[in-house]
TORVEX-680179 format. One record per residue: residue number from 1; residue in one letter; x, y, z of N, C-alpha, C, O in turn. Coordinates in steps of 0.2 Angstrom, whole numbers, plus 2048, in hexadecimal, padded with zeros to 3 digits. Example, Ala and Ser with C-alpha at 12.3 -4.5 7.8 and 13.67 -1.06 7.14 Angstrom:
BEGIN
<roti k="1" r="A" n_u="842" n_v="7E4" n_w="827" ca_u="83E" ca_v="7EA" ca_w="827" c_u="842" c_v="7F0" c_w="827" o_u="847" o_v="7EF" o_w="82A"/>
<roti k="2" r="S" n_u="840" n_v="7F5" n_w="823" ca_u="844" ca_v="7FB" ca_w="824" c_u="840" c_v="800" c_w="827" o_u="843" o_v="806" o_w="828"/>
# end
This chain:
BEGIN
<roti k="1" r="M" n_u="803" n_v="7FB" n_w="7FE" ca_u="800" ca_v="802" ca_w="801" c_u="805" c_v="807" c_w="801" o_u="80B" o_v="808" o_w="804"/>
<roti k="2" r="T" n_u="802" n_v="80A" n_w="7FD" ca_u="803" ca_v="811" ca_w="7FE" c_u="805" c_v="816" c_w="804" o_u="800" o_v="816" o_w="807"/>
<roti k="3" r="G" n_u="80A" n_v="819" n_w="806" ca_u="80B" ca_v="81D" ca_w="80B" c_u="805" c_v="821" c_w="80D" o_u="801" o_v="825" o_w="80A"/>
<roti k="4" r="G" n_u="807" n_v="81F" n_w="815" ca_u="801" ca_v="825" ca_w="818" c_u="7FB" c_v="824" c_w="819" o_u="7F7" o_v="828" o_w="81B"/>
<roti k="5" r="M" n_u="7F8" n_v="81D" n_w="816" ca_u="7F0" ca_v="81C" ca_w="814" c_u="7F0" c_v="815" c_w="818" o_u="7F2" o_v="810" o_w="815"/>
<roti k="6" r="A" n_u="7EE" n_v="815" n_w="81F" ca_u="7EE" ca_v="811" ca_w="824" c_u="7EB" c_v="80D" c_w="822" o_u="7E7" o_v="80E" o_w="81D"/>
<roti k="7" r="L" n_u="7EC" n_v="805" n_w="824" ca_u="7E7" ca_v="7FE" ca_w="81F" c_u="7E4" c_v="7FE" c_w="828" o_u="7E6" o_v="7FF" o_w="82D"/>
<roti k="8" r="K" n_u="7DD" n_v="7FC" n_w="822" ca_u="7D6" ca_v="7F9" ca_w="826" c_u="7D5" c_v="7F3" c_w="822" o_u="7D6" o_v="7F1" o_w="81C"/>
<roti k="9" r="N" n_u="7D2" n_v="7F1" n_w="828" ca_u="7CE" ca_v="7E9" ca_w="824" c_u="7C7" c_v="7EA" c_w="824" o_u="7C3" o_v="7ED" o_w="828"/>
<roti k="10" r="A" n_u="7C3" n_v="7E6" n_w="81E" ca_u="7BC" ca_v="7E5" ca_w="820" c_u="7BC" c_v="7DE" c_w="81C" o_u="7BD" o_v="7DB" o_w="817"/>
<roti k="11" r="R" n_u="7B7" n_v="7DC" n_w="825" ca_u="7B7" ca_v="7D1" ca_w="823" c_u="7AC" c_v="7D3" c_w="824" o_u="7A8" o_v="7D7" o_w="827"/>
<roti k="12" r="G" n_u="7AD" n_v="7CC" n_w="81F" ca_u="7A6" ca_v="7CB" ca_w="820" c_u="7A5" c_v="7C4" c_w="81D" o_u="7A9" o_v="7BF" o_w="81F"/>
<roti k="13" r="T" n_u="7A0" n_v="7C3" n_w="81A" ca_u="79D" ca_v="7BC" ca_w="813" c_u="79B" c_v="7BF" c_w="811" o_u="798" o_v="7C5" o_w="812"/>
<roti k="14" r="F" n_u="79B" n_v="7B9" n_w="808" ca_u="799" ca_v="7BE" ca_w="804" c_u="797" c_v="7B4" c_w="7FF" o_u="79A" o_v="7B0" o_w="7FE"/>
<roti k="15" r="D" n_u="790" n_v="7B5" n_w="7FC" ca_u="78B" ca_v="7B1" ca_w="7F7" c_u="78D" c_v="7B2" c_w="7EF" o_u="78B" o_v="7B7" o_w="7EC"/>
<roti k="16" r="V" n_u="78F" n_v="7AE" n_w="7EF" ca_u="792" ca_v="7AA" ca_w="7E9" c_u="78D" c_v="7A8" c_w="7E3" o_u="78B" o_v="7A3" o_w="7E5"/>
<roti k="17" r="V" n_u="78B" n_v="7A9" n_w="7DF" ca_u="789" ca_v="7A7" ca_w="7D8" c_u="78B" c_v="7A5" c_w="7D2" o_u="78A" o_v="7A8" o_w="7CD"/>
<roti k="18" r="I" n_u="78F" n_v="7A0" n_w="7D2" ca_u="792" ca_v="7A0" ca_w="7CD" c_u="78E" c_v="799" c_w="7C6" o_u="78C" o_v="793" o_w="7C7"/>
<roti k="19" r="T" n_u="790" n_v="79F" n_w="7BD" ca_u="78A" ca_v="79C" ca_w="7B9" c_u="78F" c_v="79A" c_w="7B3" o_u="792" o_v="79E" o_w="7AF"/>
<roti k="20" r="P" n_u="78F" n_v="794" n_w="7B2" ca_u="794" ca_v="792" ca_w="7AE" c_u="790" c_v="793" c_w="7A7" o_u="78A" o_v="792" o_w="7A6"/>
<roti k="21" r="V" n_u="797" n_v="797" n_w="7A2" ca_u="798" ca_v="79A" ca_w="79C" c_u="796" c_v="794" c_w="795" o_u="79B" o_v="791" o_w="792"/>
<roti k="22" r="Q" n_u="790" n_v="793" n_w="795" ca_u="792" ca_v="78C" ca_w="78C" c_u="797" c_v="78E" c_w="787" o_u="797" o_v="793" o_w="784"/>
<roti k="23" r="P" n_u="79B" n_v="789" n_w="789" ca_u="7A2" ca_v="78B" ca_w="784" c_u="79E" c_v="78C" c_w="77C" o_u="798" o_v="78A" o_w="77A"/>
<roti k="24" r="A" n_u="7A4" n_v="78E" n_w="777" ca_u="7A1" ca_v="790" ca_w="770" c_u="7A0" c_v="789" c_w="76E" o_u="7A2" o_v="785" o_w="772"/>
<roti k="25" r="D" n_u="79E" n_v="786" n_w="768" ca_u="79E" ca_v="781" ca_w="765" c_u="7A4" c_v="77E" c_w="762" o_u="7A5" o_v="778" o_w="760"/>
<roti k="26" r="D" n_u="7A8" n_v="783" n_w="761" ca_u="7AF" ca_v="780" ca_w="75D" c_u="7B3" c_v="782" c_w="765" o_u="7B9" o_v="784" o_w="763"/>
<roti k="27" r="A" n_u="7B3" n_v="782" n_w="76A" ca_u="7B8" ca_v="783" ca_w="76D" c_u="7BC" c_v="77C" c_w="772" o_u="7B9" o_v="778" o_w="775"/>
<roti k="28" r="A" n_u="7C1" n_v="77E" n_w="771" ca_u="7C7" ca_v="779" ca_w="774" c_u="7C4" c_v="772" c_w="776" o_u="7BF" o_v="774" o_w="773"/>
<roti k="29" r="P" n_u="7C2" n_v="76C" n_w="779" ca_u="7C1" ca_v="766" ca_w="780" c_u="7C5" c_v="76B" c_w="786" o_u="7C3" o_v="76D" o_w="78B"/>
<roti k="30" r="D" n_u="7CA" n_v="76C" n_w="783" ca_u="7D1" ca_v="76F" ca_w="78B" c_u="7D0" c_v="777" c_w="78D" o_u="7D3" o_v="77A" o_w="791"/>
<roti k="31" r="A" n_u="7CA" n_v="77B" n_w="789" ca_u="7CB" ca_v="782" ca_w="78A" c_u="7C7" c_v="782" c_w="790" o_u="7C3" o_v="77E" o_w="791"/>
<roti k="32" r="P" n_u="7CB" n_v="789" n_w="794" ca_u="7C9" ca_v="78B" ca_w="79A" c_u="7C1" c_v="78D" c_w="79A" o_u="7BE" o_v="790" o_w="796"/>
<roti k="33" r="C" n_u="7BF" n_v="789" n_w="7A1" ca_u="7B7" ca_v="78B" ca_w="7A1" c_u="7B8" c_v="793" c_w="7A3" o_u="7BC" o_v="795" o_w="7A6"/>
<roti k="34" r="R" n_u="7B1" n_v="796" n_w="7A0" ca_u="7B1" ca_v="79D" ca_w="7A2" c_u="7AA" c_v="79D" c_w="7A7" o_u="7A6" o_v="798" o_w="7A5"/>
<roti k="35" r="M" n_u="7A8" n_v="7A0" n_w="7AD" ca_u="7A3" ca_v="7A1" ca_w="7B1" c_u="7A1" c_v="7A9" c_w="7B3" o_u="7A6" o_v="7AC" o_w="7B3"/>
<roti k="36" r="L" n_u="79D" n_v="7AB" n_w="7B4" ca_u="79A" ca_v="7AF" ca_w="7B5" c_u="79A" c_v="7B1" c_w="7BD" o_u="798" o_v="7AD" o_w="7C1"/>
<roti k="37" r="L" n_u="79B" n_v="7B5" n_w="7BE" ca_u="79B" ca_v="7B5" ca_w="7C6" c_u="796" c_v="7BB" c_w="7CC" o_u="798" o_v="7C1" o_w="7CD"/>
<roti k="38" r="A" n_u="792" n_v="7B9" n_w="7CE" ca_u="78D" ca_v="7C0" ca_w="7D3" c_u="78E" c_v="7BE" c_w="7DC" o_u="78E" o_v="7B8" o_w="7DE"/>
<roti k="39" r="K" n_u="78F" n_v="7C4" n_w="7DE" ca_u="791" ca_v="7C2" ca_w="7E3" c_u="78F" c_v="7C8" c_w="7E7" o_u="791" o_v="7CE" o_w="7E6"/>
<roti k="40" r="T" n_u="78B" n_v="7C4" n_w="7ED" ca_u="788" ca_v="7CA" ca_w="7F2" c_u="78D" c_v="7CB" c_w="7F8" o_u="790" o_v="7C6" o_w="7F9"/>
<roti k="41" r="F" n_u="78D" n_v="7D1" n_w="7FB" ca_u="793" ca_v="7D2" ca_w="801" c_u="790" c_v="7D2" c_w="80A" o_u="78B" o_v="7D5" o_w="808"/>
<roti k="42" r="H" n_u="790" n_v="7D2" n_w="80F" ca_u="78D" ca_v="7D1" ca_w="813" c_u="792" c_v="7D4" c_w="81A" o_u="795" o_v="7CE" o_w="81C"/>
<roti k="43" r="G" n_u="794" n_v="7D8" n_w="81D" ca_u="798" ca_v="7D9" ca_w="822" c_u="79B" c_v="7E1" c_w="822" o_u="797" o_v="7E5" o_w="823"/>
<roti k="44" r="D" n_u="7A1" n_v="7E2" n_w="821" ca_u="7A3" ca_v="7E8" ca_w="823" c_u="7A2" c_v="7EA" c_w="81A" o_u="7A2" o_v="7F0" o_w="819"/>
<roti k="45" r="L" n_u="7A2" n_v="7E5" n_w="815" ca_u="7A2" ca_v="7E7" ca_w="80E" c_u="79B" c_v="7E6" c_w="80D" o_u="799" o_v="7E0" o_w="80F"/>
<roti k="46" r="T" n_u="795" n_v="7EB" n_w="80B" ca_u="790" ca_v="7EA" ca_w="809" c_u="78F" c_v="7EB" c_w="802" o_u="793" o_v="7F0" o_w="800"/>
<roti k="47" r="G" n_u="78D" n_v="7E8" n_w="7FE" ca_u="78D" ca_v="7E9" ca_w="7F7" c_u="78B" c_v="7E1" c_w="7F3" o_u="78B" o_v="7DC" o_w="7F6"/>
<roti k="48" r="T" n_u="78B" n_v="7E2" n_w="7EC" ca_u="78D" ca_v="7DC" ca_w="7E7" c_u="791" c_v="7DD" c_w="7DF" o_u="791" o_v="7E1" o_w="7DB"/>
<roti k="49" r="A" n_u="794" n_v="7D8" n_w="7DF" ca_u="79B" ca_v="7D7" ca_w="7DA" c_u="799" c_v="7D4" c_w="7D3" o_u="795" o_v="7D1" o_w="7D4"/>
<roti k="50" r="A" n_u="79B" n_v="7D5" n_w="7CD" ca_u="798" ca_v="7D2" ca_w="7C9" c_u="79D" c_v="7D0" c_w="7C5" o_u="7A1" o_v="7D5" o_w="7C4"/>
<roti k="51" r="G" n_u="79F" n_v="7CB" n_w="7C2" ca_u="7A7" ca_v="7CA" ca_w="7BF" c_u="7A7" c_v="7C1" c_w="7BA" o_u="7A4" o_v="7BC" o_w="7BB"/>
<roti k="52" r="E" n_u="7AC" n_v="7C1" n_w="7B7" ca_u="7AD" ca_v="7BB" ca_w="7B4" c_u="7B4" c_v="7B9" c_w="7B9" o_u="7B8" o_v="7BC" o_w="7BC"/>
<roti k="53" r="M" n_u="7B2" n_v="7AF" n_w="7B7" ca_u="7B8" ca_v="7AC" ca_w="7B6" c_u="7BA" c_v="7A8" c_w="7B1" o_u="7B6" o_v="7A5" o_w="7AD"/>
<roti k="54" r="L" n_u="7C2" n_v="7A5" n_w="7B1" ca_u="7C4" ca_v="7A0" ca_w="7AA" c_u="7C7" c_v="79C" c_w="7AF" o_u="7CB" o_v="79E" o_w="7B3"/>
<roti k="55" r="A" n_u="7C5" n_v="797" n_w="7B0" ca_u="7C7" ca_v="78F" ca_w="7B4" c_u="7CA" c_v="78A" c_w="7AD" o_u="7CA" o_v="78B" o_w="7A7"/>
<roti k="56" r="T" n_u="7CE" n_v="785" n_w="7B2" ca_u="7D4" ca_v="780" ca_w="7AD" c_u="7D2" c_v="77C" c_w="7B4" o_u="7D1" o_v="77F" o_w="7BA"/>
<roti k="57" r="M" n_u="7D3" n_v="776" n_w="7B3" ca_u="7D6" ca_v="771" ca_w="7B8" c_u="7D6" c_v="769" c_w="7B3" o_u="7D4" o_v="767" o_w="7AE"/>
<roti k="58" r="S" n_u="7DB" n_v="766" n_w="7B9" ca_u="7DE" ca_v="760" ca_w="7B6" c_u="7DA" c_v="75B" c_w="7BA" o_u="7D6" o_v="75B" o_w="7BF"/>
<roti k="59" r="P" n_u="7DC" n_v="757" n_w="7B8" ca_u="7D7" ca_v="74F" ca_w="7BC" c_u="7DD" c_v="74F" c_w="7C2" o_u="7DA" o_v="74B" o_w="7C6"/>
<roti k="60" r="E" n_u="7E2" n_v="751" n_w="7C3" ca_u="7E8" ca_v="752" ca_w="7C8" c_u="7E5" c_v="756" c_w="7CE" o_u="7E8" o_v="756" o_w="7D3"/>
<roti k="61" r="R" n_u="7E1" n_v="759" n_w="7CD" ca_u="7DE" ca_v="760" ca_w="7D1" c_u="7E5" c_v="765" c_w="7D1" o_u="7E9" o_v="767" o_w="7D6"/>
<roti k="62" r="S" n_u="7E6" n_v="767" n_w="7CB" ca_u="7EB" ca_v="76C" ca_w="7CB" c_u="7E7" c_v="771" c_w="7C5" o_u="7E4" o_v="76E" o_w="7C0"/>
<roti k="63" r="G" n_u="7E7" n_v="777" n_w="7C5" ca_u="7E4" ca_v="77C" ca_w="7BF" c_u="7E6" c_v="783" c_w="7C3" o_u="7EB" o_v="785" o_w="7C7"/>
<roti k="64" r="A" n_u="7E2" n_v="787" n_w="7C0" ca_u="7E1" ca_v="78E" ca_w="7C1" c_u="7DB" c_v="792" c_w="7C0" o_u="7D6" o_v="790" o_w="7BD"/>
<roti k="65" r="Y" n_u="7DB" n_v="797" n_w="7C2" ca_u="7D5" ca_v="79D" ca_w="7C1" c_u="7D9" c_v="7A5" c_w="7C1" o_u="7DD" o_v="7A7" o_w="7C4"/>
<roti k="66" r="V" n_u="7D5" n_v="7A8" n_w="7BC" ca_u="7D4" ca_v="7AD" ca_w="7BD" c_u="7CD" c_v="7B1" c_w="7BD" o_u="7C8" o_v="7AF" o_w="7BB"/>
<roti k="67" r="A" n_u="7CD" n_v="7B7" n_w="7BF" ca_u="7C5" ca_v="7B8" ca_w="7BE" c_u="7C7" c_v="7C0" c_w="7C0" o_u="7CD" o_v="7C2" o_w="7C2"/>
<roti k="68" r="L" n_u="7C1" n_v="7C4" n_w="7BF" ca_u="7C2" ca_v="7CD" ca_w="7BE" c_u="7B9" c_v="7CE" c_w="7C4" o_u="7B3" o_v="7CB" o_w="7C3"/>
<roti k="69" r="D" n_u="7BB" n_v="7D0" n_w="7C5" ca_u="7B3" ca_v="7D3" ca_w="7CC" c_u="7B4" c_v="7D9" c_w="7CA" o_u="7B9" o_v="7DB" o_w="7C9"/>
<roti k="70" r="R" n_u="7AD" n_v="7DE" n_w="7CA" ca_u="7AB" ca_v="7E5" ca_w="7CB" c_u="7A8" c_v="7E6" c_w="7D2" o_u="7A3" o_v="7E3" o_w="7D3"/>
<roti k="71" r="V" n_u="7AA" n_v="7E8" n_w="7D7" ca_u="7A5" ca_v="7E7" ca_w="7DE" c_u="7A5" c_v="7EE" c_w="7DD" o_u="7A9" o_v="7F2" o_w="7DB"/>
<roti k="72" r="R" n_u="79D" n_v="7EF" n_w="7E1" ca_u="799" ca_v="7F6" ca_w="7E2" c_u="796" c_v="7F3" c_w="7E8" o_u="794" o_v="7EE" o_w="7EA"/>
<roti k="73" r="G" n_u="797" n_v="7F9" n_w="7EC" ca_u="795" ca_v="7F8" ca_w="7F4" c_u="797" c_v="7FC" c_w="7F9" o_u="795" o_v="802" o_w="7F7"/>
<roti k="74" r="V" n_u="799" n_v="7FD" n_w="7FE" ca_u="799" ca_v="802" ca_w="805" c_u="79E" c_v="7FE" c_w="808" o_u="79E" o_v="7F8" o_w="80A"/>
<roti k="75" r="I" n_u="7A3" n_v="805" n_w="80A" ca_u="7A9" ca_v="800" ca_w="80F" c_u="7A8" c_v="808" c_w="812" o_u="7A8" o_v="80D" o_w="80F"/>
<roti k="76" r="D" n_u="7A9" n_v="804" n_w="81B" ca_u="7AB" ca_v="80A" ca_w="820" c_u="7A6" c_v="811" c_w="81E" o_u="7A9" o_v="816" o_w="81E"/>
<roti k="77" r="G" n_u="7A0" n_v="811" n_w="81C" ca_u="79D" ca_v="815" ca_w="819" c_u="79D" c_v="818" c_w="814" o_u="79A" o_v="81D" o_w="813"/>
<roti k="78" r="R" n_u="7A5" n_v="814" n_w="80F" ca_u="7A5" ca_v="819" ca_w="809" c_u="7A1" c_v="815" c_w="803" o_u="7A3" o_v="80F" o_w="802"/>
<roti k="79" r="E" n_u="79E" n_v="817" n_w="7FF" ca_u="79A" ca_v="813" ca_w="7FA" c_u="79D" c_v="815" c_w="7F2" o_u="79D" o_v="81B" o_w="7F0"/>
<roti k="80" r="G" n_u="79D" n_v="811" n_w="7F0" ca_u="7A3" ca_v="80F" ca_w="7E9" c_u="7A3" c_v="80A" c_w="7E8" o_u="79F" o_v="807" o_w="7EA"/>
<roti k="81" r="G" n_u="7A9" n_v="807" n_w="7E2" ca_u="7AA" ca_v="802" ca_w="7DE" c_u="7B1" c_v="800" c_w="7DB" o_u="7B5" o_v="804" o_w="7D9"/>
<roti k="82" r="F" n_u="7B2" n_v="7FA" n_w="7DC" ca_u="7BA" ca_v="7FA" ca_w="7DB" c_u="7BA" c_v="7F3" c_w="7D7" o_u="7B5" o_v="7F0" o_w="7D8"/>
<roti k="83" r="T" n_u="7C1" n_v="7F1" n_w="7D3" ca_u="7C0" ca_v="7ED" ca_w="7CF" c_u="7C5" c_v="7E6" c_w="7D3" o_u="7CA" o_v="7E8" o_w="7D7"/>
<roti k="84" r="L" n_u="7C5" n_v="7E0" n_w="7D3" ca_u="7C8" ca_v="7DB" ca_w="7D7" c_u="7CC" c_v="7D8" c_w="7D1" o_u="7C9" o_v="7D7" o_w="7CC"/>
<roti k="85" r="V" n_u="7D2" n_v="7D7" n_w="7D1" ca_u="7D4" ca_v="7D0" ca_w="7CF" c_u="7D7" c_v="7C9" c_w="7D2" o_u="7DB" o_v="7C8" o_w="7D7"/>
<roti k="86" r="H" n_u="7D5" n_v="7C4" n_w="7CE" ca_u="7D5" ca_v="7BE" ca_w="7D3" c_u="7DC" c_v="7BA" c_w="7D0" o_u="7DC" o_v="7BB" o_w="7CA"/>
<roti k="87" r="R" n_u="7E1" n_v="7B5" n_w="7D2" ca_u="7E4" ca_v="7B3" ca_w="7D0" c_u="7E6" c_v="7AA" c_w="7D3" o_u="7E9" o_v="7A9" o_w="7D9"/>
<roti k="88" r="G" n_u="7E5" n_v="7A6" n_w="7D1" ca_u="7E4" ca_v="79F" ca_w="7D3" c_u="7E5" c_v="79B" c_w="7D2" o_u="7E2" o_v="798" o_w="7CD"/>
<roti k="89" r="L" n_u="7EB" n_v="797" n_w="7D5" ca_u="7EE" ca_v="791" ca_w="7D3" c_u="7EB" c_v="78A" c_w="7DA" o_u="7EA" o_v="789" o_w="7E0"/>
<roti k="90" r="M" n_u="7EC" n_v="785" n_w="7D4" ca_u="7EA" ca_v="77D" ca_w="7D8" c_u="7F1" c_v="779" c_w="7D7" o_u="7F1" o_v="779" o_w="7D0"/>
<roti k="91" r="D" n_u="7F6" n_v="776" n_w="7D9" ca_u="7FA" ca_v="773" ca_w="7D6" c_u="7F7" c_v="76D" c_w="7DC" o_u="7F7" o_v="76E" o_w="7E2"/>
<roti k="92" r="R" n_u="7F5" n_v="767" n_w="7D9" ca_u="7F2" ca_v="761" ca_w="7DD" c_u="7EF" c_v="761" c_w="7E3" o_u="7F1" o_v="75D" o_w="7E7"/>
<roti k="93" r="G" n_u="7EA" n_v="768" n_w="7E4" ca_u="7E7" ca_v="768" ca_w="7E8" c_u="7E9" c_v="76E" c_w="7ED" o_u="7E5" o_v="771" o_w="7F1"/>
<roti k="94" r="A" n_u="7F0" n_v="770" n_w="7EC" ca_u="7F2" ca_v="774" ca_w="7F2" c_u="7F1" c_v="77C" c_w="7EE" o_u="7F2" o_v="77C" o_w="7E7"/>
<roti k="95" r="Q" n_u="7EF" n_v="780" n_w="7F1" ca_u="7EB" ca_v="786" ca_w="7F0" c_u="7EE" c_v="78D" c_w="7EF" o_u="7F0" o_v="78F" o_w="7F4"/>
<roti k="96" r="E" n_u="7EF" n_v="792" n_w="7E9" ca_u="7F4" ca_v="798" ca_w="7E9" c_u="7EF" c_v="79C" c_w="7E8" o_u="7EC" o_v="79C" o_w="7E3"/>
<roti k="97" r="L" n_u="7EB" n_v="7A2" n_w="7ED" ca_u="7E6" ca_v="7A8" ca_w="7E9" c_u="7E9" c_v="7AD" c_w="7EB" o_u="7ED" o_v="7AC" o_w="7F0"/>
<roti k="98" r="L" n_u="7E9" n_v="7B3" n_w="7E6" ca_u="7EC" ca_v="7B8" ca_w="7E7" c_u="7E4" c_v="7BC" c_w="7E3" o_u="7E1" o_v="7BB" o_w="7DE"/>
<roti k="99" r="I" n_u="7E0" n_v="7C1" n_w="7E9" ca_u="7DD" ca_v="7C7" ca_w="7E6" c_u="7DD" c_v="7CA" c_w="7E8" o_u="7DB" o_v="7C8" o_w="7EE"/>
<roti k="100" r="T" n_u="7DE" n_v="7D2" n_w="7E6" ca_u="7DE" ca_v="7D7" ca_w="7E8" c_u="7DC" c_v="7DD" c_w="7E2" o_u="7DC" o_v="7DC" o_w="7DC"/>
<roti k="101" r="I" n_u="7DB" n_v="7E4" n_w="7E5" ca_u="7D6" ca_v="7E9" ca_w="7E1" c_u="7DD" c_v="7EB" c_w="7DC" o_u="7E3" o_v="7EB" o_w="7DD"/>
<roti k="102" r="V" n_u="7D7" n_v="7EC" n_w="7D7" ca_u="7DC" ca_v="7EE" ca_w="7D1" c_u="7DE" c_v="7F6" c_w="7D1" o_u="7DA" o_v="7FB" o_w="7D2"/>
<roti k="103" r="P" n_u="7E5" n_v="7F8" n_w="7D0" ca_u="7E8" ca_v="7FE" ca_w="7D3" c_u="7E1" c_v="803" c_w="7CC" o_u="7DF" o_v="801" o_w="7C6"/>
<roti k="104" r="G" n_u="7DF" n_v="80A" n_w="7D1" ca_u="7DD" ca_v="80C" ca_w="7CB" c_u="7D5" c_v="80E" c_w="7CC" o_u="7D2" o_v="812" o_w="7CA"/>
<roti k="105" r="S" n_u="7D5" n_v="807" n_w="7CF" ca_u="7CC" ca_v="803" ca_w="7CA" c_u="7C7" c_v="807" c_w="7D0" o_u="7C1" o_v="806" o_w="7CF"/>
<roti k="106" r="G" n_u="7C8" n_v="80C" n_w="7D7" ca_u="7C4" ca_v="80C" ca_w="7DB" c_u="7C0" c_v="812" c_w="7D9" o_u="7C4" o_v="816" o_w="7D6"/>
<roti k="107" r="A" n_u="7B9" n_v="813" n_w="7DA" ca_u="7B5" ca_v="817" ca_w="7D8" c_u="7B0" c_v="81B" c_w="7DD" o_u="7AF" o_v="819" o_w="7E2"/>
<roti k="108" r="G" n_u="7AF" n_v="820" n_w="7DB" ca_u="7AA" ca_v="825" ca_w="7E3" c_u="7AD" c_v="826" c_w="7E6" o_u="7B2" o_v="828" o_w="7E6"/>
<roti k="109" r="A" n_u="7A9" n_v="824" n_w="7EB" ca_u="7AD" ca_v="825" ca_w="7F4" c_u="7B5" c_v="820" c_w="7F5" o_u="7BB" o_v="821" o_w="7F7"/>
<roti k="110" r="L" n_u="7B2" n_v="81B" n_w="7F2" ca_u="7B9" ca_v="815" ca_w="7F2" c_u="7BD" c_v="818" c_w="7EB" o_u="7BD" o_v="815" o_w="7E6"/>
<roti k="111" r="A" n_u="7C0" n_v="81D" n_w="7EB" ca_u="7C3" ca_v="81F" ca_w="7E4" c_u="7CB" c_v="81D" c_w="7E9" o_u="7CA" o_v="81C" o_w="7EF"/>
<roti k="112" r="G" n_u="7D1" n_v="81C" n_w="7E7" ca_u="7D7" ca_v="81B" ca_w="7E7" c_u="7D8" c_v="816" c_w="7EE" o_u="7DD" o_v="817" o_w="7F2"/>
<roti k="113" r="I" n_u="7D2" n_v="810" n_w="7EE" ca_u="7D3" ca_v="80B" ca_w="7F2" c_u="7DA" c_v="805" c_w="7EF" o_u="7DB" o_v="804" o_w="7E9"/>
<roti k="114" r="A" n_u="7DB" n_v="803" n_w="7F2" ca_u="7E2" ca_v="7FE" ca_w="7F2" c_u="7E0" c_v="7F8" c_w="7F7" o_u="7DD" o_v="7F9" o_w="7FD"/>
<roti k="115" r="G" n_u="7E3" n_v="7F0" n_w="7F6" ca_u="7E3" ca_v="7EC" ca_w="7F9" c_u="7E0" c_v="7E5" c_w="7F8" o_u="7DE" o_v="7E3" o_w="7F2"/>
<roti k="116" r="V" n_u="7E1" n_v="7E2" n_w="7FD" ca_u="7E2" ca_v="7DA" ca_w="7FE" c_u="7DC" c_v="7D8" c_w="7FF" o_u="7D8" o_v="7DB" o_w="803"/>
<roti k="117" r="F" n_u="7D9" n_v="7D2" n_w="7FC" ca_u="7D3" ca_v="7CF" ca_w="7FE" c_u="7D4" c_v="7C6" c_w="7FF" o_u="7D4" o_v="7C1" o_w="7FC"/>
<roti k="118" r="H" n_u="7D5" n_v="7C9" n_w="807" ca_u="7D6" ca_v="7C2" ca_w="807" c_u="7CF" c_v="7BC" c_w="809" o_u="7CB" o_v="7BD" o_w="80D"/>
<roti k="119" r="L" n_u="7CF" n_v="7B6" n_w="803" ca_u="7C8" ca_v="7B1" ca_w="803" c_u="7CA" c_v="7AB" c_w="806" o_u="7CF" o_v="7A8" o_w="804"/>
<roti k="120" r="T" n_u="7C6" n_v="7A9" n_w="80B" ca_u="7C6" ca_v="7A4" ca_w="80F" c_u="7C0" c_v="7A0" c_w="80D" o_u="7BB" o_v="7A4" o_w="80C"/>
<roti k="121" r="I" n_u="7BE" n_v="799" n_w="80D" ca_u="7B8" ca_v="795" ca_w="80B" c_u="7BB" c_v="790" c_w="812" o_u="7C0" o_v="78D" o_w="813"/>
<roti k="122" r="E" n_u="7B4" n_v="791" n_w="817" ca_u="7B3" ca_v="78C" ca_w="81D" c_u="7AB" c_v="789" c_w="81D" o_u="7A5" o_v="78C" o_w="81D"/>
<roti k="123" r="D" n_u="7AC" n_v="783" n_w="81C" ca_u="7A6" ca_v="77F" ca_w="81B" c_u="79F" c_v="782" c_w="817" o_u="799" o_v="783" o_w="818"/>
<roti k="124" r="G" n_u="7A2" n_v="782" n_w="812" ca_u="79E" ca_v="787" ca_w="80B" c_u="79C" c_v="78F" c_w="80D" o_u="798" o_v="792" o_w="80B"/>
<roti k="125" r="V" n_u="7A0" n_v="790" n_w="811" ca_u="79F" ca_v="798" ca_w="813" c_u="7A5" c_v="79E" c_w="811" o_u="7A9" o_v="7A0" o_w="815"/>
<roti k="126" r="H" n_u="7A2" n_v="7A2" n_w="80B" ca_u="7A8" ca_v="7A7" ca_w="807" c_u="7A9" c_v="7AA" c_w="80C" o_u="7A5" o_v="7AE" o_w="80D"/>
<roti k="127" r="R" n_u="7AF" n_v="7AB" n_w="813" ca_u="7B2" ca_v="7B0" ca_w="813" c_u="7B8" c_v="7B5" c_w="810" o_u="7BC" o_v="7B3" o_w="80C"/>
<roti k="128" r="Y" n_u="7B8" n_v="7BC" n_w="813" ca_u="7BC" ca_v="7C1" ca_w="80F" c_u="7C0" c_v="7C5" c_w="816" o_u="7BE" o_v="7C7" o_w="81B"/>
<roti k="129" r="D" n_u="7C4" n_v="7C6" n_w="815" ca_u="7C6" ca_v="7CD" ca_w="817" c_u="7CE" c_v="7D3" c_w="814" o_u="7D4" o_v="7D3" o_w="814"/>
<roti k="130" r="L" n_u="7C9" n_v="7D7" n_w="811" ca_u="7CD" ca_v="7DA" ca_w="80F" c_u="7CF" c_v="7E0" c_w="811" o_u="7CC" o_v="7E4" o_w="814"/>
<roti k="131" r="E" n_u="7D3" n_v="7DE" n_w="810" ca_u="7DC" ca_v="7E2" ca_w="813" c_u="7DD" c_v="7E8" c_w="80F" o_u="7E0" o_v="7E6" o_w="80A"/>
<roti k="132" r="Y" n_u="7DC" n_v="7EF" n_w="811" ca_u="7DC" ca_v="7F3" ca_w="80A" c_u="7DC" c_v="7FD" c_w="80F" o_u="7DB" o_v="7FE" o_w="815"/>
<roti k="133" r="S" n_u="7DE" n_v="800" n_w="80A" ca_u="7DD" ca_v="80A" ca_w="80B" c_u="7DB" c_v="80C" c_w="807" o_u="7D9" o_v="80A" o_w="801"/>
<roti k="134" r="L" n_u="7DA" n_v="812" n_w="808" ca_u="7D5" ca_v="815" ca_w="807" c_u="7D9" c_v="81E" c_w="806" o_u="7DD" o_v="81E" o_w="80B"/>
<roti k="135" r="P" n_u="7D9" n_v="821" n_w="803" ca_u="7DA" ca_v="828" ca_w="804" c_u="7D4" c_v="82B" c_w="80B" o_u="7CE" o_v="829" o_w="80C"/>
<roti k="136" r="T" n_u="7DB" n_v="831" n_w="80E" ca_u="7D4" ca_v="834" ca_w="811" c_u="7CF" c_v="83A" c_w="80F" o_u="7D2" o_v="83E" o_w="80B"/>
<roti k="137" r="S" n_u="7C8" n_v="83A" n_w="811" ca_u="7C4" ca_v="83D" ca_w="80D" c_u="7C5" c_v="843" c_w="810" o_u="7C1" o_v="848" o_w="80E"/>
# end
């Protein structure tokens, strides 16, 4: 994060609906799968997100996914939006995931937001811890 901005945390849960997109008739059998994402956030971040994901997986449980989500909502009383970029890798079940706010994507009262979105899934519940900074208003 850049100098002078204190890090804050927004924590809560979210619901996600993943809708597979039918591949084109001429798509290769091993082409990445495309999915639409719709999320609803609860907790310190309230709002929604819409996005798209591309994913691939081998029978050995190795693969990858990339995604972009446009979040619209309220954090700490400030309303606006920002974009998240996801990069996930799986190597025979071992996972590595990085989700960050796209620099310069903040809008409205969330202009200038920067940070990292930490995701955990426990018992089917998606939990987030958004570690972020915002310019003082």
